The first five atom37 places (N, CA, C, CB, O) and aatype in JSON, in Angstrom:
{
  "aatype": [12, 11, 14, 9, 15, 2, 0, 17, 12, 1, 15, 13, 0, 19, 0, 10, 19, 0, 0, 7, 17, 0, 19, 0, 0, 19, 0, 0, 7, 14, 19, 9, 3, 9, 17, 18, 7, 7, 16, 5, 15, 13, 7, 5, 16, 7, 2, 14, 5, 9, 17, 19, 2, 9, 10, 7, 2, 0, 15, 3, 14, 3, 7, 19, 16, 3, 10, 15, 18, 16, 10, 2, 7, 7, 0, 14, 5, 14, 10, 15, 12, 7, 14, 2],
  "atom_mask": [
    [1, 1, 1, 1, 1],
    [1, 1, 1, 1, 1],
    [1, 1, 1, 1, 1],
    [1, 1, 1, 1, 1],
    [1, 1, 1, 1, 1],
    [1, 1, 1, 1, 1],
    [1, 1, 1, 1, 1],
    [1, 1, 1, 1, 1],
    [1, 1, 1, 1, 1],
    [1, 1, 1, 1, 1],
    [1, 1, 1, 1, 1],
    [1, 1, 1, 1, 1],
    [1, 1, 1, 1, 1],
    [1, 1, 1, 1, 1],
    [1, 1, 1, 1, 1],
    [1, 1, 1, 1, 1],
    [1, 1, 1, 1, 1],
    [1, 1, 1, 1, 1],
    [1, 1, 1, 1, 1],
    [1, 1, 1, 0, 1],
    [1, 1, 1, 1, 1],
    [1, 1, 1, 1, 1],
    [1, 1, 1, 1, 1],
    [1, 1, 1, 1, 1],
    [1, 1, 1, 1, 1],
    [1, 1, 1, 1, 1],
    [1, 1, 1, 1, 1],
    [1, 1, 1, 1, 1],
    [1, 1, 1, 0, 1],
    [1, 1, 1, 1, 1],
    [1, 1, 1, 1, 1],
    [1, 1, 1, 1, 1],
    [1, 1, 1, 1, 1],
    [1, 1, 1, 1, 1],
    [1, 1, 1, 1, 1],
    [1, 1, 1, 1, 1],
    [1, 1, 1, 0, 1],
    [1, 1, 1, 0, 1],
    [1, 1, 1, 1, 1],
    [1, 1, 1, 1, 1],
    [1, 1, 1, 1, 1],
    [1, 1, 1, 1, 1],
    [1, 1, 1, 0, 1],
    [1, 1, 1, 1, 1],
    [1, 1, 1, 1, 1],
    [1, 1, 1, 0, 1],
    [1, 1, 1, 1, 1],
    [1, 1, 1, 1, 1],
    [1, 1, 1, 1, 1],
    [1, 1, 1, 1, 1],
    [1, 1, 1, 1, 1],
    [1, 1, 1, 1, 1],
    [1, 1, 1, 1, 1],
    [1, 1, 1, 1, 1],
    [1, 1, 1, 1, 1],
    [1, 1, 1, 0, 1],
    [1, 1, 1, 1, 1],
    [1, 1, 1, 1, 1],
    [1, 1, 1, 1, 1],
    [1, 1, 1, 1, 1],
    [1, 1, 1, 1, 1],
    [1, 1, 1, 1, 1],
    [1, 1, 1, 0, 1],
    [1, 1, 1, 1, 1],
    [1, 1, 1, 1, 1],
    [1, 1, 1, 1, 1],
    [1, 1, 1, 1, 1],
    [1, 1, 1, 1, 1],
    [1, 1, 1, 1, 1],
    [1, 1, 1, 1, 1],
    [1, 1, 1, 1, 1],
    [1, 1, 1, 1, 1],
    [1, 1, 1, 0, 1],
    [1, 1, 1, 0, 1],
    [1, 1, 1, 1, 1],
    [1, 1, 1, 1, 1],
    [1, 1, 1, 1, 1],
    [1, 1, 1, 1, 1],
    [1, 1, 1, 1, 1],
    [1, 1, 1, 1, 1],
    [1, 1, 1, 1, 1],
    [1, 1, 1, 0, 1],
    [1, 1, 1, 1, 1],
    [1, 1, 1, 1, 1]
  ],
  "atom_positions": [
    [[-3.34, 1.92, -32.5], [-2.5, 1.78, -31.34], [-2.79, 2.91, -30.36], [-1.01, 1.76, -31.74], [-2.94, 4.06, -30.75]],
    [[-2.87, 2.56, -29.11], [-3.15, 3.56, -28.09], [-1.83, 4.0, -27.44], [-4.13, 3.0, -27.04], [-1.09, 3.17, -26.91]],
    [[-1.54, 5.32, -27.47], [-0.29, 5.78, -26.86], [-0.37, 5.78, -25.35], [0.06, 7.17, -27.37], [-1.46, 5.87, -24.77]],
    [[0.78, 5.68, -24.72], [0.84, 5.86, -23.26], [0.43, 7.29, -22.99], [2.29, 5.55, -22.68], [0.9, 8.21, -23.66]],
    [[-0.45, 7.49, -22.03], [-0.93, 8.83, -21.75], [0.16, 9.68, -21.1], [-2.16, 8.77, -20.85], [1.07, 9.18, -20.45]],
    [[0.03, 10.98, -21.3], [0.97, 11.91, -20.65], [0.86, 11.82, -19.16], [0.73, 13.34, -21.11], [1.85, 11.97, -18.45]],
    [[-0.36, 11.56, -18.65], [-0.55, 11.44, -17.2], [0.24, 10.26, -16.67], [-2.05, 11.27, -16.85], [0.84, 10.35, -15.6]],
    [[0.25, 9.13, -17.42], [1.04, 7.97, -16.99], [2.52, 8.31, -16.96], [0.79, 6.77, -17.93], [3.21, 7.97, -16.0]],
    [[3.01, 9.0, -18.0], [4.42, 9.35, -18.03], [4.76, 10.32, -16.89], [4.78, 9.98, -19.4], [5.82, 10.21, -16.28]],
    [[3.85, 11.27, -16.59], [4.09, 12.18, -15.46], [4.13, 11.39, -14.17], [3.0, 13.29, -15.38], [5.0, 11.63, -13.34]],
    [[3.22, 10.44, -13.98], [3.23, 9.61, -12.78], [4.52, 8.82, -12.69], [2.02, 8.66, -12.76], [5.11, 8.7, -11.61]],
    [[4.96, 8.26, -13.81], [6.19, 7.5, -13.84], [7.37, 8.4, -13.47], [6.41, 6.86, -15.23], [8.24, 8.01, -12.69]],
    [[7.4, 9.6, -14.06], [8.48, 10.53, -13.79], [8.47, 10.98, -12.32], [8.38, 11.75, -14.72], [9.53, 11.08, -11.69]],
    [[7.28, 11.24, -11.77], [7.16, 11.64, -10.36], [7.67, 10.52, -9.47], [5.69, 12.0, -10.0], [8.38, 10.78, -8.5]],
    [[7.32, 9.27, -9.79], [7.79, 8.15, -8.99], [9.3, 8.04, -9.05], [7.15, 6.84, -9.47], [9.94, 7.76, -8.03]],
    [[9.88, 8.28, -10.23], [11.32, 8.2, -10.36], [12.01, 9.31, -9.57], [11.72, 8.27, -11.82], [13.02, 9.09, -8.9]],
    [[11.44, 10.52, -9.66], [12.01, 11.65, -8.91], [11.88, 11.42, -7.43], [11.34, 12.96, -9.31], [12.8, 11.69, -6.67]],
    [[10.72, 10.91, -6.99], [10.51, 10.63, -5.57], [11.49, 9.58, -5.07], [9.08, 10.16, -5.32], [11.85, 9.58, -3.89]],
    [[11.92, 8.7, -5.95], [12.88, 7.68, -5.56], [14.32, 8.18, -5.61], [12.72, 6.46, -6.46], [15.26, 7.43, -5.36]],
    [[14.49, 9.46, -5.94], [15.83, 10.04, -5.98], [16.48, 10.02, -7.34], [0.0, 0.0, 0.0], [17.69, 10.22, -7.45]],
    [[15.69, 9.78, -8.39], [16.23, 9.76, -9.75], [15.84, 11.02, -10.49], [15.74, 8.52, -10.51], [14.73, 11.52, -10.3]],
    [[16.72, 11.54, -11.31], [16.41, 12.65, -12.19], [15.91, 12.08, -13.51], [17.65, 13.58, -12.39], [16.42, 11.06, -13.98]],
    [[14.93, 12.73, -14.12], [14.39, 12.24, -15.38], [15.13, 12.88, -16.56], [12.87, 12.52, -15.46], [15.16, 12.31, -17.65]],
    [[15.69, 14.03, -16.36], [16.46, 14.68, -17.42], [17.94, 14.66, -17.04], [15.97, 16.15, -17.66], [18.3, 14.4, -15.89]],
    [[18.77, 14.94, -18.03], [20.2, 14.91, -17.78], [20.59, 15.92, -16.69], [20.98, 15.2, -19.07], [20.19, 17.08, -16.74]],
    [[21.35, 15.47, -15.73], [21.86, 16.3, -14.65], [23.36, 16.04, -14.58], [21.14, 15.99, -13.27], [23.81, 14.9, -14.72]],
    [[24.12, 17.09, -14.37], [25.58, 16.97, -14.42], [26.15, 15.97, -13.41], [26.21, 18.33, -14.18], [27.06, 15.21, -13.75]],
    [[25.64, 15.95, -12.18], [26.28, 15.12, -11.15], [25.27, 14.31, -10.36], [27.09, 15.99, -10.2], [25.32, 14.29, -9.13]],
    [[24.36, 13.66, -11.03], [23.37, 12.87, -10.3], [22.83, 11.74, -11.16], [0.0, 0.0, 0.0], [23.24, 11.57, -12.3]],
    [[21.91, 10.97, -10.6], [21.3, 9.88, -11.37], [20.56, 10.39, -12.61], [20.34, 9.08, -10.48], [19.95, 11.46, -12.58]],
    [[20.62, 9.62, -13.68], [19.96, 10.0, -14.94], [19.23, 8.79, -15.5], [20.99, 10.56, -15.99], [19.77, 7.69, -15.53]],
    [[17.99, 9.01, -15.95], [17.24, 8.0, -16.69], [16.95, 8.55, -18.08], [15.91, 7.61, -15.95], [16.36, 9.62, -18.21]],
    [[17.37, 7.84, -19.09], [17.14, 8.23, -20.48], [16.16, 7.21, -21.08], [18.51, 8.3, -21.3], [16.54, 6.06, -21.33]],
    [[14.9, 7.62, -21.3], [13.89, 6.71, -21.87], [13.98, 6.82, -23.38], [12.43, 7.06, -21.35], [13.76, 7.89, -23.95]],
    [[14.3, 5.69, -24.03], [14.45, 5.67, -25.47], [13.11, 5.84, -26.16], [15.12, 4.38, -25.92], [12.07, 5.47, -25.6]],
    [[13.11, 6.38, -27.34], [11.93, 6.52, -28.21], [10.91, 7.55, -27.68], [11.24, 5.17, -28.37], [9.79, 7.58, -28.17]],
    [[11.28, 8.37, -26.71], [10.42, 9.48, -26.29], [9.38, 9.13, -25.26], [0.0, 0.0, 0.0], [9.18, 7.97, -24.89]],
    [[8.71, 10.18, -24.79], [7.72, 10.04, -23.73], [6.36, 9.55, -24.17], [0.0, 0.0, 0.0], [5.54, 9.18, -23.33]],
    [[6.1, 9.54, -25.47], [4.83, 9.01, -25.98], [5.14, 7.82, -26.87], [4.03, 10.1, -26.76], [5.81, 7.97, -27.9]],
    [[4.67, 6.65, -26.48], [4.91, 5.43, -27.24], [3.59, 4.69, -27.42], [5.95, 4.54, -26.53], [2.7, 4.8, -26.58]],
    [[3.45, 3.95, -28.51], [2.22, 3.23, -28.82], [2.46, 1.72, -28.78], [1.67, 3.65, -30.21], [3.51, 1.23, -29.21]],
    [[1.47, 1.01, -28.25], [1.59, -0.46, -28.13], [0.24, -1.09, -28.46], [2.05, -0.87, -26.69], [-0.8, -0.5, -28.17]],
    [[0.26, -2.27, -29.06], [-0.96, -3.02, -29.34], [-1.78, -2.41, -30.46], [0.0, 0.0, 0.0], [-1.32, -1.5, -31.16]],
    [[-2.99, -2.92, -30.63], [-3.9, -2.45, -31.67], [-5.25, -2.18, -31.02], [-4.02, -3.49, -32.83], [-5.58, -2.76, -29.99]],
    [[-6.02, -1.31, -31.63], [-7.36, -1.01, -31.13], [-8.18, -2.28, -31.05], [-8.07, 0.03, -32.03], [-8.26, -3.04, -32.02]],
    [[-8.78, -2.52, -29.89], [-9.6, -3.71, -29.69], [-8.81, -4.96, -29.35], [0.0, 0.0, 0.0], [-9.4, -5.99, -29.03]],
    [[-7.5, -4.9, -29.42], [-6.67, -6.05, -29.11], [-5.54, -5.56, -28.19], [-6.09, -6.72, -30.43], [-4.41, -5.37, -28.64]],
    [[-5.85, -5.36, -26.92], [-4.86, -4.76, -26.02], [-3.66, -5.65, -25.8], [-5.48, -4.44, -24.68], [-3.74, -6.87, -25.84]],
    [[-2.55, -5.01, -25.59], [-1.3, -5.71, -25.31], [-1.11, -5.73, -23.79], [-0.07, -5.01, -26.03], [-1.19, -4.69, -23.14]],
    [[-0.85, -6.91, -23.22], [-0.74, -7.06, -21.78], [0.58, -6.53, -21.24], [-0.89, -8.52, -21.4], [0.58, -5.84, -20.22]],
    [[1.68, -6.81, -21.89], [2.99, -6.42, -21.41], [3.67, -5.52, -22.42], [3.86, -7.64, -21.12], [3.49, -5.7, -23.63]],
    [[4.46, -4.56, -21.96], [5.29, -3.73, -22.83], [6.65, -3.57, -22.2], [4.64, -2.35, -23.08], [6.8, -3.68, -20.98]],
    [[7.63, -3.31, -23.01], [8.99, -3.0, -22.54], [9.25, -1.53, -22.78], [10.06, -3.87, -23.25], [9.14, -1.06, -23.91]],
    [[9.59, -0.8, -21.73], [10.0, 0.58, -21.86], [11.53, 0.55, -21.78], [9.34, 1.51, -20.73], [12.11, 0.21, -20.75]],
    [[12.16, 0.9, -22.89], [13.61, 0.78, -22.98], [14.32, 2.08, -22.63], [14.01, 0.34, -24.38], [13.79, 3.17, -22.86]],
    [[15.5, 1.95, -22.07], [16.29, 3.13, -21.75], [17.54, 2.79, -20.96], [0.0, 0.0, 0.0], [17.89, 1.62, -20.79]],
    [[18.21, 3.82, -20.49], [19.43, 3.67, -19.69], [19.25, 4.4, -18.37], [20.66, 4.22, -20.46], [18.59, 5.44, -18.31]],
    [[19.84, 3.86, -17.32], [19.92, 4.51, -16.03], [21.39, 4.59, -15.66], [19.09, 3.75, -14.94], [22.12, 3.61, -15.78]],
    [[21.82, 5.76, -15.21], [23.22, 5.91, -14.82], [23.34, 6.83, -13.63], [24.06, 6.44, -15.99], [22.45, 7.65, -13.37]],
    [[24.43, 6.7, -12.92], [24.74, 7.53, -11.76], [26.25, 7.52, -11.57], [23.99, 7.03, -10.46], [26.86, 6.45, -11.62]],
    [[26.86, 8.67, -11.36], [28.32, 8.69, -11.14], [28.74, 7.8, -9.97], [28.78, 10.11, -10.89], [29.87, 7.3, -9.96]],
    [[27.87, 7.6, -8.99], [28.19, 6.75, -7.84], [27.87, 5.27, -8.09], [27.42, 7.23, -6.61], [28.11, 4.43, -7.22]],
    [[27.34, 4.95, -9.27], [26.98, 3.57, -9.6], [25.5, 3.3, -9.35], [0.0, 0.0, 0.0], [24.87, 3.95, -8.52]],
    [[24.96, 2.35, -10.07], [23.57, 1.94, -9.93], [23.57, 0.51, -9.39], [22.79, 2.04, -11.29], [24.11, -0.4, -10.02]],
    [[22.97, 0.3, -8.22], [22.96, -1.04, -7.63], [21.63, -1.75, -7.83], [23.27, -0.96, -6.16], [21.59, -2.97, -7.95]],
    [[20.52, -0.98, -7.87], [19.22, -1.58, -8.13], [18.27, -0.54, -8.67], [18.64, -2.22, -6.85], [18.49, 0.66, -8.51]],
    [[17.21, -1.01, -9.32], [16.19, -0.14, -9.9], [14.82, -0.67, -9.5], [16.33, -0.06, -11.46], [14.63, -1.88, -9.36]],
    [[13.88, 0.24, -9.33], [12.49, -0.15, -9.08], [11.57, 0.92, -9.66], [12.21, -0.35, -7.56], [12.02, 2.01, -9.99]],
    [[10.27, 0.59, -9.79], [9.29, 1.54, -10.28], [8.01, 1.36, -9.49], [9.04, 1.35, -11.8], [7.79, 0.33, -8.85]],
    [[7.17, 2.38, -9.54], [5.8, 2.26, -9.01], [4.85, 2.71, -10.11], [5.61, 3.11, -7.7], [5.22, 3.51, -10.97]],
    [[3.63, 2.19, -10.08], [2.62, 2.54, -11.06], [1.31, 2.82, -10.33], [2.46, 1.42, -12.11], [0.83, 1.97, -9.58]],
    [[0.75, 3.98, -10.56], [-0.54, 4.36, -9.98], [-0.55, 4.21, -8.47], [-1.65, 3.52, -10.58], [-1.54, 3.75, -7.9]],
    [[0.53, 4.61, -7.81], [0.58, 4.58, -6.36], [0.77, 3.2, -5.76], [0.0, 0.0, 0.0], [0.65, 3.03, -4.55]],
    [[1.07, 2.21, -6.58], [1.24, 0.84, -6.08], [2.57, 0.65, -5.38], [0.0, 0.0, 0.0], [3.36, 1.58, -5.25]],
    [[2.79, -0.55, -4.94], [4.03, -0.9, -4.25], [5.2, -0.89, -5.23], [3.9, -2.27, -3.57], [5.02, -1.21, -6.4]],
    [[6.4, -0.54, -4.77], [7.57, -0.59, -5.65], [7.8, -2.0, -6.2], [8.81, -0.12, -4.9], [7.67, -2.99, -5.49]],
    [[8.15, -2.05, -7.47], [8.43, -3.31, -8.14], [9.87, -3.26, -8.66], [7.42, -3.58, -9.31], [10.29, -2.23, -9.19]],
    [[10.62, -4.33, -8.52], [12.01, -4.32, -8.99], [12.1, -4.34, -10.52], [12.77, -5.52, -8.43], [11.25, -4.92, -11.19]],
    [[13.12, -3.7, -11.04], [13.42, -3.73, -12.47], [14.7, -4.51, -12.67], [13.54, -2.29, -13.05], [15.62, -4.4, -11.86]],
    [[14.77, -5.28, -13.72], [16.0, -6.03, -14.02], [17.0, -5.09, -14.69], [15.71, -7.26, -14.92], [16.62, -4.13, -15.35]],
    [[18.28, -5.4, -14.51], [19.35, -4.62, -15.12], [20.21, -5.56, -15.94], [20.19, -3.88, -14.05], [20.51, -6.68, -15.53]],
    [[20.61, -5.08, -17.11], [21.54, -5.84, -17.93], [22.98, -5.56, -17.53], [0.0, 0.0, 0.0], [23.23, -4.76, -16.62]],
    [[23.93, -6.21, -18.2], [25.33, -6.07, -17.84], [25.9, -4.7, -18.16], [26.13, -7.12, -18.54], [26.92, -4.32, -17.58]],
    [[25.29, -3.95, -19.06], [25.86, -2.66, -19.45], [25.09, -1.56, -18.82], [25.86, -2.49, -20.95], [25.4, -0.39, -19.02]]
  ]
}
């Protein structure tokens, strides 16, 4: 299994911070908690996995109305939100 690179996680974190989100717990601001840590493995060697789910929680004392992400400098993409 190939882990997500630290560079990818840094890019993801930078995109979240640039969008006004904090990646670590902050007393009075938006928070994203990525479950299972910053290094995760998907698929098998020689058999790449096309899609993955990165699980976590997003919260903000003022409420969360929408979420989006960017990858490798691409256009923002919407993220779905569950009821909780």
